[in-house]
C-alpha positions as a LaTeX table, in Angstrom:
\begin{tabular}{lrrr}
\hline
Residue & $x$ (\AA) & $y$ (\AA) & $z$ (\AA) \\
\hline
Met1 & 27.11 & $-13.88$ & 0.49 \\
Ser2 & 27.34 & $-15.38$ & 3.98 \\
Thr3 & 24.34 & $-16.83$ & 5.75 \\
Pro4 & 22.22 & $-13.85$ & 6.69 \\
Pro5 & 21.32 & $-13.15$ & 10.31 \\
Arg6 & 17.78 & $-13.81$ & 11.53 \\
Ala7 & 15.37 & $-11.06$ & 10.57 \\
Pro8 & 15.32 & $-8.20$ & 13.04 \\
Gly9 & 12.62 & $-8.20$ & 15.72 \\
Pro10 & 11.94 & $-9.34$ & 19.25 \\
Pro11 & 13.23 & $-12.72$ & 20.26 \\
Asp12 & 10.77 & $-15.57$ & 20.68 \\
Asp13 & 10.43 & $-15.12$ & 24.38 \\
Ala14 & 9.57 & $-11.43$ & 24.03 \\
Ala15 & 7.17 & $-11.54$ & 21.11 \\
Ala16 & 4.75 & $-8.64$ & 20.54 \\
Pro17 & 1.21 & $-9.09$ & 21.86 \\
Gly18 & $-0.74$ & $-11.28$ & 19.44 \\
Leu19 & $-3.60$ & $-9.85$ & 17.41 \\
Pro20 & $-6.54$ & $-12.05$ & 16.40 \\
Asp21 & $-6.66$ & $-10.91$ & 12.77 \\
Tyr22 & $-3.26$ & $-12.45$ & 12.19 \\
Ala23 & $-4.15$ & $-15.96$ & 13.35 \\
Pro24 & $-3.73$ & $-18.53$ & 10.59 \\
Gly25 & $-7.00$ & $-19.08$ & 8.73 \\
Ala26 & $-9.03$ & $-16.66$ & 10.87 \\
Gly27 & $-12.30$ & $-15.68$ & 9.23 \\
Thr28 & $-12.03$ & $-18.13$ & 6.20 \\
Ala29 & $-15.45$ & $-17.94$ & 4.43 \\
Leu30 & $-15.19$ & $-18.59$ & 0.72 \\
Thr31 & $-14.43$ & $-21.65$ & $-1.47$ \\
Asp32 & $-11.66$ & $-21.59$ & $-4.09$ \\
Ala33 & $-14.34$ & $-21.62$ & $-6.77$ \\
Glu34 & $-15.73$ & $-18.41$ & $-5.35$ \\
Arg35 & $-12.31$ & $-16.84$ & $-4.99$ \\
Trp36 & $-11.26$ & $-17.67$ & $-8.59$ \\
Pro37 & $-14.38$ & $-18.34$ & $-10.81$ \\
Ala38 & $-12.32$ & $-18.28$ & $-14.04$ \\
Leu39 & $-9.07$ & $-19.86$ & $-12.89$ \\
Pro40 & $-7.93$ & $-22.87$ & $-15.03$ \\
Ala41 & $-7.50$ & $-26.20$ & $-13.32$ \\
Pro42 & $-3.64$ & $-26.34$ & $-13.68$ \\
Ala43 & $-3.42$ & $-23.04$ & $-11.86$ \\
Leu44 & $-5.61$ & $-24.28$ & $-9.03$ \\
Ala45 & $-3.32$ & $-27.37$ & $-8.75$ \\
Arg46 & $-0.22$ & $-25.13$ & $-8.54$ \\
Leu47 & $-1.97$ & $-23.02$ & $-5.92$ \\
Gln48 & $-2.78$ & $-25.93$ & $-3.73$ \\
Ala49 & 0.76 & $-27.30$ & $-4.04$ \\
Ala50 & 2.02 & $-23.91$ & $-2.89$ \\
Arg51 & $-0.31$ & $-23.96$ & 0.09 \\
Asp52 & 0.91 & $-27.44$ & 1.07 \\
Asp53 & 4.58 & $-26.78$ & 0.62 \\
Pro54 & 6.16 & $-27.68$ & 4.06 \\
Gly55 & 8.87 & $-25.11$ & 3.52 \\
Ala56 & 6.56 & $-22.27$ & 2.71 \\
Pro57 & 5.90 & $-19.47$ & 5.20 \\
Val58 & 2.99 & $-19.72$ & 7.60 \\
Trp59 & 0.02 & $-18.63$ & 5.51 \\
Val60 & $-2.47$ & $-16.73$ & 7.72 \\
His61 & $-4.86$ & $-15.47$ & 5.07 \\
Arg62 & $-6.64$ & $-16.65$ & 1.86 \\
Thr63 & $-7.69$ & $-14.27$ & $-0.88$ \\
Gly64 & $-8.58$ & $-14.40$ & $-4.56$ \\
Asp65 & $-9.21$ & $-11.91$ & $-7.34$ \\
Arg66 & $-12.86$ & $-12.95$ & $-7.76$ \\
Leu67 & $-12.68$ & $-12.33$ & $-11.55$ \\
Thr68 & $-15.13$ & $-13.97$ & $-13.90$ \\
Ala69 & $-14.50$ & $-14.77$ & $-17.57$ \\
Asp70 & $-16.50$ & $-11.72$ & $-18.55$ \\
Asp71 & $-14.28$ & $-9.59$ & $-16.23$ \\
Val72 & $-11.13$ & $-10.87$ & $-17.92$ \\
Ala73 & $-12.53$ & $-10.08$ & $-21.33$ \\
Ala74 & $-13.51$ & $-6.57$ & $-20.25$ \\
Leu75 & $-10.07$ & $-5.96$ & $-18.85$ \\
Arg76 & $-8.40$ & $-7.04$ & $-22.12$ \\
Asp77 & $-10.73$ & $-4.82$ & $-24.16$ \\
Arg78 & $-10.69$ & $-1.77$ & $-21.90$ \\
Pro79 & $-10.30$ & 1.50 & $-23.85$ \\
Pro80 & $-7.23$ & 3.69 & $-23.34$ \\
Pro81 & $-7.47$ & 6.31 & $-20.64$ \\
Pro82 & $-8.14$ & 9.92 & $-21.64$ \\
Pro83 & $-5.10$ & 12.21 & $-21.88$ \\
Pro84 & $-4.42$ & 14.58 & $-18.94$ \\
Ala85 & $-5.41$ & 18.18 & $-19.13$ \\
Gln86 & $-2.47$ & 20.43 & $-20.01$ \\
Asp87 & $-4.06$ & 23.88 & $-19.53$ \\
Gly88 & $-4.62$ & 23.72 & $-15.72$ \\
Gly89 & $-8.31$ & 22.89 & $-16.06$ \\
Ala90 & $-10.25$ & 19.74 & $-15.62$ \\
Pro91 & $-10.52$ & 17.38 & $-18.67$ \\
Pro92 & $-14.03$ & 16.69 & $-20.04$ \\
Trp93 & $-14.44$ & 13.28 & $-18.28$ \\
Val94 & $-13.96$ & 15.02 & $-14.93$ \\
Glu95 & $-16.82$ & 17.42 & $-15.56$ \\
Glu96 & $-18.95$ & 14.50 & $-16.71$ \\
Leu97 & $-18.02$ & 12.61 & $-13.56$ \\
Thr98 & $-18.90$ & 15.62 & $-11.36$ \\
Ala99 & $-22.36$ & 15.84 & $-12.95$ \\
Arg100 & $-23.06$ & 12.12 & $-12.49$ \\
Leu101 & $-21.89$ & 12.01 & $-8.85$ \\
Gln102 & $-24.13$ & 15.05 & $-8.02$ \\
Arg103 & $-26.99$ & 12.71 & $-8.75$ \\
Thr104 & $-25.84$ & 9.37 & $-7.37$ \\
Val105 & $-23.51$ & 10.02 & $-4.38$ \\
Pro106 & $-25.06$ & 11.16 & $-1.06$ \\
Arg107 & $-22.17$ & 13.46 & $-0.09$ \\
His108 & $-22.37$ & 15.46 & $-3.36$ \\
Arg109 & $-26.19$ & 15.59 & $-3.32$ \\
Arg110 & $-26.07$ & 17.30 & 0.01 \\
Ala111 & $-23.48$ & 19.87 & $-1.24$ \\
Pro112 & $-24.21$ & 20.22 & $-4.99$ \\
Ala113 & $-21.58$ & 21.98 & $-7.18$ \\
Ala114 & $-22.35$ & 23.47 & $-10.59$ \\
Arg115 & $-18.93$ & 22.53 & $-11.91$ \\
Phe116 & $-15.83$ & 20.58 & $-10.80$ \\
Ala117 & $-13.99$ & 23.66 & $-9.62$ \\
Asp118 & $-16.81$ & 24.25 & $-7.10$ \\
Val119 & $-16.55$ & 20.89 & $-5.46$ \\
Val120 & $-15.41$ & 21.20 & $-1.88$ \\
Pro121 & $-12.35$ & 18.83 & $-1.39$ \\
Ser122 & $-12.94$ & 15.87 & 0.88 \\
Asp123 & $-10.48$ & 14.13 & 3.16 \\
Arg124 & $-9.71$ & 10.95 & 4.88 \\
Ala125 & $-11.54$ & 11.89 & 8.06 \\
Ala126 & $-14.81$ & 12.29 & 6.19 \\
Leu127 & $-14.28$ & 9.00 & 4.36 \\
Ala128 & $-13.37$ & 7.15 & 7.58 \\
Ala129 & $-16.42$ & 8.62 & 9.36 \\
Arg130 & $-19.01$ & 7.52 & 6.87 \\
Val131 & $-17.71$ & 5.69 & 3.75 \\
Ala132 & $-21.25$ & 5.02 & 2.61 \\
Asp133 & $-21.65$ & 8.71 & 1.84 \\
Phe134 & $-19.05$ & 8.28 & $-1.04$ \\
Val135 & $-20.62$ & 5.12 & $-2.60$ \\
Pro136 & $-22.90$ & 5.71 & $-5.58$ \\
Asp137 & $-26.60$ & 4.63 & $-5.17$ \\
Asp138 & $-26.17$ & 2.40 & $-8.31$ \\
Ala139 & $-22.85$ & 0.84 & $-7.28$ \\
Pro140 & $-22.64$ & $-2.97$ & $-7.82$ \\
Leu141 & $-22.58$ & $-3.97$ & $-4.19$ \\
Asp142 & $-22.83$ & $-7.71$ & $-5.06$ \\
Arg143 & $-19.14$ & $-7.43$ & $-6.26$ \\
Leu144 & $-17.88$ & $-5.57$ & $-3.25$ \\
Leu145 & $-14.44$ & $-6.44$ & $-1.73$ \\
Gln146 & $-13.06$ & $-4.93$ & 1.41 \\
Gly147 & $-9.65$ & $-3.34$ & 1.72 \\
Thr148 & $-8.14$ & $-1.57$ & 4.74 \\
Ser149 & $-5.54$ & 1.13 & 5.11 \\
Ser150 & $-3.78$ & 2.72 & 8.07 \\
Gly151 & $-3.12$ & 5.84 & 6.04 \\
Ser152 & $-1.87$ & 9.20 & 7.35 \\
Thr153 & $-3.69$ & 9.43 & 10.61 \\
Gly154 & $-3.43$ & 5.83 & 11.77 \\
Ser155 & $-7.23$ & 5.48 & 11.94 \\
Ala156 & $-8.00$ & 2.28 & 10.11 \\
Leu157 & $-10.02$ & 2.91 & 6.96 \\
Val158 & $-12.30$ & 0.37 & 5.25 \\
Val159 & $-12.27$ & 0.79 & 1.51 \\
Pro160 & $-14.89$ & $-0.76$ & $-0.79$ \\
Leu161 & $-13.14$ & $-2.20$ & $-3.83$ \\
His162 & $-14.28$ & $-3.86$ & $-7.07$ \\
Pro163 & $-12.57$ & $-6.97$ & $-8.57$ \\
Val164 & $-12.14$ & $-5.43$ & $-11.96$ \\
Ser165 & $-10.58$ & $-2.14$ & $-10.86$ \\
Thr166 & $-8.32$ & $-4.01$ & $-8.50$ \\
Ala167 & $-7.17$ & $-6.46$ & $-11.21$ \\
Ala168 & $-6.64$ & $-3.55$ & $-13.58$ \\
Glu169 & $-3.63$ & $-2.45$ & $-11.41$ \\
Val170 & $-1.88$ & $-5.68$ & $-12.27$ \\
Leu171 & $-2.20$ & $-4.79$ & $-15.99$ \\
Leu172 & $-1.13$ & $-1.27$ & $-15.34$ \\
Leu173 & 1.95 & $-2.53$ & $-13.49$ \\
Glu174 & 2.75 & $-4.66$ & $-16.62$ \\
Glu175 & 2.62 & $-1.46$ & $-18.74$ \\
Leu176 & 4.78 & 0.52 & $-16.38$ \\
Leu177 & 7.41 & $-2.21$ & $-16.19$ \\
Ala178 & 7.49 & $-2.52$ & $-19.94$ \\
Ala179 & 7.92 & 1.18 & $-20.31$ \\
Ala180 & 10.90 & 0.98 & $-17.91$ \\
Gly181 & 12.47 & $-1.67$ & $-20.06$ \\
Ala182 & 11.36 & $-4.66$ & $-18.00$ \\
Pro183 & 8.90 & $-6.83$ & $-19.87$ \\
Trp184 & 7.03 & $-9.22$ & $-17.56$ \\
Pro185 & 6.27 & $-12.40$ & $-19.44$ \\
Val186 & 3.86 & $-15.03$ & $-18.22$ \\
Asp187 & 5.87 & $-17.91$ & $-16.73$ \\
Pro188 & 3.93 & $-20.51$ & $-14.79$ \\
Asp189 & 7.19 & $-22.03$ & $-13.55$ \\
Arg190 & 7.99 & $-18.87$ & $-11.45$ \\
Leu191 & 6.11 & $-16.91$ & $-8.88$ \\
Gly192 & 4.76 & $-13.95$ & $-10.86$ \\
Leu193 & 4.67 & $-11.39$ & $-8.05$ \\
Leu194 & 6.14 & $-11.42$ & $-4.51$ \\
Ser195 & 5.04 & $-8.75$ & $-1.99$ \\
Val196 & 7.28 & $-8.57$ & 1.02 \\
Val197 & 7.05 & $-7.00$ & 4.49 \\
Asp198 & 9.40 & $-7.41$ & 7.46 \\
Gln199 & 7.19 & $-7.55$ & 10.60 \\
Ala200 & 6.16 & $-10.09$ & 13.21 \\
Gln201 & 2.41 & $-9.95$ & 12.47 \\
Ala202 & 1.22 & $-9.57$ & 8.90 \\
Tyr203 & $-1.28$ & $-10.91$ & 6.45 \\
Thr204 & 0.57 & $-13.52$ & 4.42 \\
Tyr205 & $-1.01$ & $-15.54$ & 1.63 \\
Val206 & $-0.42$ & $-17.25$ & $-1.69$ \\
Ser207 & $-2.88$ & $-16.41$ & $-4.51$ \\
Ala208 & $-3.27$ & $-16.50$ & $-8.26$ \\
Met209 & $-3.62$ & $-13.86$ & $-10.94$ \\
Thr210 & $-6.43$ & $-14.77$ & $-13.40$ \\
Thr211 & $-5.35$ & $-12.03$ & $-15.84$ \\
Arg212 & $-1.94$ & $-13.69$ & $-16.08$ \\
Ala213 & $-3.08$ & $-17.20$ & $-16.89$ \\
Gly214 & $-3.24$ & $-18.09$ & $-13.24$ \\
Thr215 & 0.43 & $-17.31$ & $-12.42$ \\
Leu216 & 0.88 & $-17.38$ & $-8.64$ \\
Met217 & 1.64 & $-14.44$ & $-6.42$ \\
Ala218 & 2.38 & $-14.25$ & $-2.67$ \\
Arg219 & 2.64 & $-11.86$ & 0.21 \\
Val220 & 5.21 & $-12.96$ & 2.81 \\
Ser221 & 6.97 & $-11.59$ & 5.89 \\
Leu222 & 10.68 & $-11.91$ & 6.14 \\
His223 & 10.45 & $-11.93$ & 9.93 \\
Ala224 & 11.81 & $-15.15$ & 11.43 \\
Ser225 & 8.54 & $-15.80$ & 13.27 \\
Ala226 & 6.73 & $-16.18$ & 9.91 \\
Trp227 & 8.76 & $-19.37$ & 9.01 \\
Arg228 & 8.77 & $-22.86$ & 10.54 \\
Arg229 & 12.49 & $-23.64$ & 10.47 \\
Asp230 & 15.74 & $-21.81$ & 9.98 \\
Gly231 & 16.73 & $-21.86$ & 6.37 \\
Asp232 & 13.17 & $-22.24$ & 5.04 \\
Arg233 & 13.00 & $-18.58$ & 4.11 \\
Glu234 & 15.93 & $-18.62$ & 1.75 \\
Arg235 & 15.13 & $-22.06$ & 0.28 \\
Trp236 & 11.48 & $-21.07$ & $-0.39$ \\
Leu237 & 12.50 & $-17.80$ & $-1.99$ \\
Ala238 & 15.02 & $-19.56$ & $-4.22$ \\
Arg239 & 12.35 & $-22.08$ & $-5.33$ \\
Ala240 & 9.69 & $-19.40$ & $-5.88$ \\
Asp241 & 12.17 & $-17.40$ & $-8.10$ \\
Pro242 & 9.72 & $-14.34$ & $-8.25$ \\
Gln243 & 9.58 & $-12.24$ & $-11.36$ \\
Val244 & 8.46 & $-9.01$ & $-9.73$ \\
Leu245 & 9.20 & $-7.80$ & $-6.27$ \\
Thr246 & 7.11 & $-5.25$ & $-4.38$ \\
Gly247 & 7.07 & $-3.83$ & $-0.87$ \\
Pro248 & 8.22 & $-0.99$ & 1.29 \\
Pro249 & 11.86 & 0.02 & 0.79 \\
Leu250 & 13.07 & $-1.28$ & 4.19 \\
Ala251 & 11.53 & $-4.72$ & 3.54 \\
Leu252 & 13.02 & $-4.89$ & 0.03 \\
Leu253 & 16.47 & $-3.93$ & 1.46 \\
Ala254 & 16.09 & $-6.72$ & 3.99 \\
Leu255 & 15.27 & $-9.09$ & 1.16 \\
Ala256 & 18.31 & $-7.89$ & $-0.74$ \\
Arg257 & 20.55 & $-8.89$ & 2.17 \\
Leu258 & 19.41 & $-12.46$ & 2.04 \\
Asp259 & 21.36 & $-15.06$ & 0.08 \\
Ala260 & 18.44 & $-16.24$ & $-2.00$ \\
Gly261 & 19.72 & $-15.92$ & $-5.53$ \\
Leu262 & 16.71 & $-13.91$ & $-6.80$ \\
Arg263 & 16.67 & $-12.59$ & $-10.40$ \\
Pro264 & 13.60 & $-10.26$ & $-10.66$ \\
Val265 & 12.72 & $-8.50$ & $-13.95$ \\
Gly266 & 11.55 & $-5.44$ & $-11.88$ \\
Val267 & 11.22 & $-4.07$ & $-8.37$ \\
Val268 & 8.33 & $-1.86$ & $-7.20$ \\
Thr269 & 8.50 & 0.09 & $-3.93$ \\
Gly270 & 5.64 & 1.86 & $-2.24$ \\
Ala271 & 4.07 & 2.96 & 1.08 \\
Gln272 & 7.23 & 4.76 & 2.22 \\
Ala273 & 9.73 & 7.14 & 0.77 \\
Leu274 & 12.46 & 5.66 & $-1.36$ \\
Thr275 & 15.76 & 7.40 & $-0.86$ \\
Pro276 & 18.36 & 7.65 & $-3.61$ \\
Ala277 & 20.70 & 5.40 & $-1.60$ \\
Ala278 & 18.02 & 2.75 & $-1.24$ \\
Arg279 & 17.13 & 2.87 & $-4.92$ \\
Ala280 & 20.82 & 2.49 & $-5.77$ \\
Ala281 & 21.25 & $-0.43$ & $-3.38$ \\
Leu282 & 18.22 & $-2.28$ & $-4.88$ \\
Arg283 & 19.27 & $-1.66$ & $-8.43$ \\
Glu284 & 22.82 & $-2.79$ & $-7.73$ \\
Arg285 & 21.61 & $-5.94$ & $-5.94$ \\
Trp286 & 19.33 & $-7.18$ & $-8.68$ \\
Gly287 & 20.24 & $-5.22$ & $-11.80$ \\
Ala288 & 16.48 & $-4.61$ & $-12.48$ \\
Pro289 & 14.54 & $-1.41$ & $-12.89$ \\
Val290 & 13.21 & 0.07 & $-9.59$ \\
Leu291 & 9.87 & 1.84 & $-9.78$ \\
Asp292 & 8.90 & 4.06 & $-6.89$ \\
Ala293 & 5.10 & 3.93 & $-6.86$ \\
Tyr294 & 2.83 & 6.50 & $-5.14$ \\
Gly295 & $-0.84$ & 5.87 & $-4.35$ \\
Leu296 & $-3.34$ & 5.24 & $-1.65$ \\
Lys297 & $-5.57$ & 2.31 & $-0.91$ \\
Glu298 & $-8.64$ & 4.48 & $-1.57$ \\
Thr299 & $-7.34$ & 5.89 & $-4.87$ \\
Gly300 & $-5.16$ & 3.21 & $-6.33$ \\
Leu301 & $-1.86$ & 3.83 & $-7.97$ \\
Leu302 & $-1.41$ & 7.50 & $-8.89$ \\
Ala303 & 2.12 & 8.19 & $-10.00$ \\
Val304 & 5.53 & 6.44 & $-10.54$ \\
Ser305 & 9.18 & 7.45 & $-10.62$ \\
Ala306 & 11.22 & 5.05 & $-12.67$ \\
Asp307 & 14.52 & 6.99 & $-12.43$ \\
Gly308 & 14.59 & 8.90 & $-9.14$ \\
Gly309 & 13.18 & 12.00 & $-10.79$ \\
Pro310 & 9.72 & 13.46 & $-10.45$ \\
His311 & 6.72 & 11.04 & $-10.21$ \\
Arg312 & 4.77 & 10.82 & $-13.41$ \\
Val313 & 0.97 & 10.52 & $-13.10$ \\
Val314 & 0.04 & 7.09 & $-14.42$ \\
Pro315 & $-2.21$ & 6.52 & $-17.45$ \\
Arg316 & $-5.52$ & 6.00 & $-15.63$ \\
Arg317 & $-8.79$ & 7.86 & $-15.26$ \\
Val318 & $-7.09$ & 10.09 & $-12.65$ \\
His319 & $-6.86$ & 13.82 & $-12.49$ \\
Val320 & $-4.29$ & 15.35 & $-10.13$ \\
Glu321 & $-4.28$ & 18.87 & $-8.74$ \\
Val322 & $-2.08$ & 20.72 & $-6.24$ \\
Leu323 & $-4.01$ & 23.06 & $-3.92$ \\
Asp324 & $-2.71$ & 25.74 & $-1.66$ \\
Gly325 & $-3.65$ & 26.25 & 2.09 \\
Ala326 & $-6.97$ & 27.86 & 1.12 \\
Gln327 & $-7.80$ & 24.79 & $-1.09$ \\
Arg328 & $-7.39$ & 26.76 & $-4.33$ \\
Pro329 & $-5.30$ & 25.53 & $-7.28$ \\
Ala330 & $-1.72$ & 26.44 & $-6.73$ \\
Pro331 & 0.33 & 27.81 & $-9.68$ \\
Asp332 & 2.29 & 25.12 & $-11.45$ \\
Gly333 & 5.65 & 24.81 & $-9.78$ \\
Ala334 & 4.29 & 25.92 & $-6.37$ \\
Arg335 & 4.18 & 23.47 & $-3.43$ \\
Gly336 & 0.81 & 22.44 & $-2.22$ \\
Glu337 & $-1.34$ & 19.46 & $-1.19$ \\
Val338 & $-1.85$ & 16.68 & $-3.78$ \\
Val339 & $-5.58$ & 16.27 & $-4.44$ \\
Val340 & $-6.93$ & 13.55 & $-6.75$ \\
Thr341 & $-10.06$ & 12.83 & $-8.67$ \\
Val342 & $-10.37$ & 9.19 & $-9.80$ \\
Asp343 & $-13.06$ & 7.17 & $-11.64$ \\
Glu344 & $-12.02$ & 3.59 & $-11.97$ \\
Asn345 & $-13.46$ & 1.93 & $-8.96$ \\
Pro346 & $-17.33$ & 2.00 & $-9.38$ \\
Leu347 & $-17.65$ & 1.45 & $-5.61$ \\
Leu348 & $-15.65$ & 4.59 & $-4.67$ \\
Pro349 & $-15.26$ & 7.24 & $-7.35$ \\
Leu350 & $-13.70$ & 10.33 & $-5.72$ \\
Leu351 & $-13.88$ & 14.00 & $-6.50$ \\
Arg352 & $-11.06$ & 16.17 & $-5.23$ \\
Tyr353 & $-9.81$ & 13.84 & $-2.47$ \\
Arg354 & $-7.08$ & 15.29 & $-0.32$ \\
Thr355 & $-4.08$ & 12.92 & 0.05 \\
Gly356 & $-2.30$ & 14.84 & 2.85 \\
Asp357 & 0.92 & 14.72 & 0.82 \\
Thr358 & 2.61 & 17.62 & $-0.83$ \\
Ala359 & 4.35 & 18.20 & $-4.12$ \\
Arg360 & 4.99 & 20.74 & $-6.97$ \\
Leu361 & 3.06 & 20.02 & $-10.16$ \\
Glu362 & 4.44 & 20.42 & $-13.68$ \\
Arg363 & 2.70 & 19.84 & $-17.00$ \\
Thr364 & 5.09 & 19.04 & $-19.84$ \\
Gly365 & 5.07 & 17.05 & $-23.12$ \\
Gly366 & 1.60 & 15.57 & $-22.38$ \\
Ala367 & 2.59 & 14.38 & $-19.03$ \\
Val368 & 1.78 & 15.53 & $-15.45$ \\
Leu369 & 4.69 & 15.38 & $-13.05$ \\
Leu370 & 4.87 & 15.66 & $-9.26$ \\
His371 & 8.19 & 17.07 & $-8.05$ \\
Asp372 & 9.52 & 16.75 & $-4.53$ \\
Leu373 & 6.68 & 14.49 & $-3.46$ \\
Glu374 & 6.70 & 14.40 & 0.28 \\
Gly375 & 4.72 & 11.69 & 2.01 \\
Arg376 & 5.39 & 8.95 & 4.40 \\
Ala377 & 8.94 & 8.04 & 5.48 \\
Pro378 & 9.93 & 4.80 & 7.22 \\
Val379 & 11.26 & 4.92 & 10.76 \\
Arg380 & 12.67 & 2.10 & 12.93 \\
Phe381 & 12.62 & 2.12 & 16.71 \\
Arg382 & 15.41 & 0.63 & 18.82 \\
Arg383 & 14.25 & $-1.98$ & 21.31 \\
Gly384 & 15.68 & $-2.23$ & 24.86 \\
Asp385 & 17.98 & $-5.09$ & 23.69 \\
Gly386 & 19.39 & $-3.11$ & 20.71 \\
Thr387 & 17.33 & $-4.82$ & 17.99 \\
Trp388 & 14.94 & $-2.92$ & 15.80 \\
Val389 & 11.19 & $-2.70$ & 15.24 \\
Ala390 & 9.62 & $-1.22$ & 12.07 \\
Asp391 & 7.07 & 1.55 & 12.67 \\
Val392 & 4.31 & $-0.58$ & 11.05 \\
Glu393 & 4.43 & $-2.90$ & 14.04 \\
Leu394 & 3.65 & 0.06 & 16.33 \\
Thr395 & 0.78 & 0.91 & 13.96 \\
Gln396 & $-0.75$ & $-2.54$ & 14.37 \\
Gln397 & $-0.83$ & $-2.18$ & 18.17 \\
Leu398 & $-2.07$ & 1.37 & 18.20 \\
Gln399 & $-4.85$ & 0.56 & 15.86 \\
His400 & $-5.79$ & $-2.58$ & 17.75 \\
His401 & $-6.25$ & $-0.56$ & 20.92 \\
Gly402 & $-8.46$ & 2.08 & 19.23 \\
Ala403 & $-6.14$ & 4.97 & 18.72 \\
Leu404 & $-7.32$ & 7.41 & 16.05 \\
Ala405 & $-4.16$ & 9.29 & 15.59 \\
Trp406 & $-0.78$ & 9.43 & 17.25 \\
Arg407 & 2.76 & 10.81 & 17.30 \\
Val408 & 5.56 & 8.60 & 18.56 \\
Arg409 & 9.03 & 9.96 & 19.25 \\
Gln410 & 12.24 & 8.26 & 20.40 \\
Asp411 & 15.12 & 10.35 & 21.71 \\
Ala412 & 18.80 & 9.78 & 21.09 \\
Gly413 & 19.03 & 7.76 & 24.31 \\
Gly414 & 16.21 & 5.37 & 23.27 \\
Ala415 & 13.41 & 6.74 & 25.49 \\
Val416 & 10.02 & 6.63 & 23.72 \\
Arg417 & 7.16 & 8.99 & 24.21 \\
Ala418 & 3.71 & 8.66 & 22.45 \\
Glu419 & 0.90 & 11.16 & 22.11 \\
Val420 & $-2.28$ & 9.33 & 21.36 \\
Arg421 & $-5.73$ & 10.64 & 20.43 \\
Gly422 & $-8.57$ & 8.24 & 21.19 \\
Gly423 & $-8.40$ & 4.56 & 22.20 \\
Asp424 & $-7.16$ & 2.99 & 25.46 \\
Ala425 & $-4.03$ & 4.82 & 26.50 \\
Ala426 & $-3.24$ & 2.35 & 29.26 \\
Ala427 & $-3.52$ & $-0.63$ & 26.87 \\
Val428 & $-1.34$ & 1.23 & 24.33 \\
Arg429 & 1.25 & 1.82 & 27.03 \\
Thr430 & 1.36 & $-1.86$ & 27.87 \\
Ala431 & 1.49 & $-3.05$ & 24.24 \\
Leu432 & 4.14 & $-0.68$ & 23.15 \\
Ala433 & 6.30 & $-1.44$ & 26.20 \\
Ala434 & 6.03 & $-5.16$ & 25.42 \\
Leu435 & 6.85 & $-4.58$ & 21.75 \\
Leu436 & 9.86 & $-2.32$ & 22.53 \\
Gly437 & 11.12 & $-4.15$ & 25.59 \\
Ala438 & 11.32 & $-0.94$ & 27.61 \\
Pro439 & 8.98 & 1.50 & 29.38 \\
Val440 & 7.10 & 3.84 & 27.09 \\
Glu441 & 5.50 & 7.16 & 28.19 \\
Val442 & 2.00 & 7.55 & 26.71 \\
Glu443 & $-0.03$ & 10.75 & 26.88 \\
Ala444 & $-3.69$ & 10.93 & 25.83 \\
Val445 & $-4.22$ & 14.10 & 23.79 \\
Arg446 & $-7.24$ & 15.88 & 22.24 \\
Asp447 & $-5.46$ & 17.14 & 19.16 \\
Leu448 & $-2.24$ & 16.62 & 17.19 \\
Gly449 & $-2.36$ & 19.83 & 15.24 \\
Glu450 & $-3.39$ & 20.68 & 11.61 \\
Gly451 & $-2.37$ & 18.81 & 8.52 \\
Lys452 & $-1.01$ & 15.37 & 8.08 \\
Pro453 & 0.84 & 14.42 & 11.28 \\
Arg454 & 4.31 & 12.91 & 11.05 \\
Arg455 & 3.46 & 9.79 & 13.10 \\
Tyr456 & 6.96 & 8.54 & 13.86 \\
Ala457 & 10.38 & 10.06 & 14.50 \\
Ser458 & 13.58 & 8.76 & 16.17 \\
Ala459 & 16.85 & 10.53 & 16.99 \\
Val460 & 18.63 & 7.09 & 17.42 \\
Pro461 & 21.38 & 6.65 & 14.85 \\
Gly462 & 20.30 & 4.09 & 12.25 \\
Ser463 & 16.51 & 4.60 & 12.76 \\
Asp464 & 16.11 & 5.46 & 9.09 \\
Gly465 & 17.27 & 2.07 & 8.05 \\
\hline
\end{tabular}
């Protein structure tokens, strides 16, 4: 391949307005011993070398898995998950969870339900308004980690996470890759996991996975502004030689266009819809299985499609329903909203949580399948100079200026109009105009309608990547 062009985005003299959360090292509070209590010394040495690598991207964040030796032992010895219900009802563990949360979770104490089917579904708005109402009284708050999610409305959500349930997703990913014919061996000479984005402002970091003998992982941005010198990006990627690649489809496609000689054992996409063409391009580029993962920050991984077919609910303590417009169970095969019950994160067990996404449910051969899953789809916006900006960069600015929800549209001629609920509309107008290099019309609105709003749309050819 020829030398790739610089990553798409605004030129250096027209950078997006800076956000304080993305300043290198902002908010550093813990020592490495606190981040990785059980990490062996050789892994810590590899981690420090990766931090000090002059050709590495600009690391702006530090994070660790916080796992103790007891945590690692518990993860290795965890029992298999219960099988999914095949008769349309709730499995026994769900009824047991319902009874327990009636006693320990403030939200359910205020609205008690005799059985799971009587639980009133909750949604993101309720979780965002008062997350403490969903946390059990006996939750281990001394182990609390904090995650954030922009989600369906754009209103930033703070999610309480536990180190063990977070680390369990790495082990689940191992199982899913193995089932797809892509074993993921431990190899300390390679980066174990690389998560990629393609945006000017992003959390980037290098970390270590205690459950995988301290193998390193990293989150990087492919945007040119995230690297110190031309060529560093391709050279660093080649040296890292990552085993597993993860990220939104557009970022992975951008990575595929680079001449970095990568040879992953598997590719995992998420956060945005994976089209058949994108799946085929990724598979052709790397010759590795491509898993299309579906989940939410607040629920964890829920379902995976390994072949472009329906999404199969993963083997976890998760129960998936599809409800109709009256929030009643829809018949199998009928489209409705995906609603999940999950009990792996002791800080946030959820009963009948509405995802805002839709699908048709099928139970077959001991599996639960989600057909025609319809969720978030990536959109690019054309800047005034003809370059492109990913929708996530608009999200960053809208959230920073306090917007609770929004709808942004670009017409075929490139004109952009945003409807914004909450926040500082004038500041949003200024920030989006700077980001897009052109005037933006912003209207403050009281409501964006029912259901999960489609936040972004563009009629400009090529906006879907």
